[in-house]
Phi, psi and omega in degrees: 000118185288322183269134178282107184243118178240115178285155182266156172051235182262035182261156184223136176261126183237140172254121180303142172262114186288137178284140181285137181285134170230123181265121180247129177070017176078006182267123178256124182268125180293153182307324184291340180267349183279146173282146175287141179295151177250023180232142182203174177249131179285126182247343175198147182228153175277179182290334181139177181262135182255119175232130178048043176082356179251146181259121179252117182295158182280157180278344179255157178223167179303131179103342179293143174260128187230158174253141181220164180296154181300319184251019180277156173080180177236122182281133175231165179227120181231124182052044178063020174245124179278126178234172182224127177259122180238155165278154182300325183290345175279351179278126184272327182195158171260138175274130181277182182301320180293319178294319180297318183291326182291332182283337185279000000 
């Protein structure tokens, strides 16, 4: 990533993981008809959430694969790359090692 992007507070920057295309029966689905993936890789995290003067670190870190809600976050575009900024509470789950290996 060429631009240095640091989210604030409890926000996380995620790059969507694109689903590999598999064409069945010769039908090609255009990009405009495909649903956006709800899985991504964390590429930047904020320092944490501040409550009552205390800083609580985030549970996710750079490199984690996460699942998030369909309509969560704010989409941004930097250097022709589409990214998503989410609050940590909008992340539904982290994918563990076995789940990551199964996806590849």
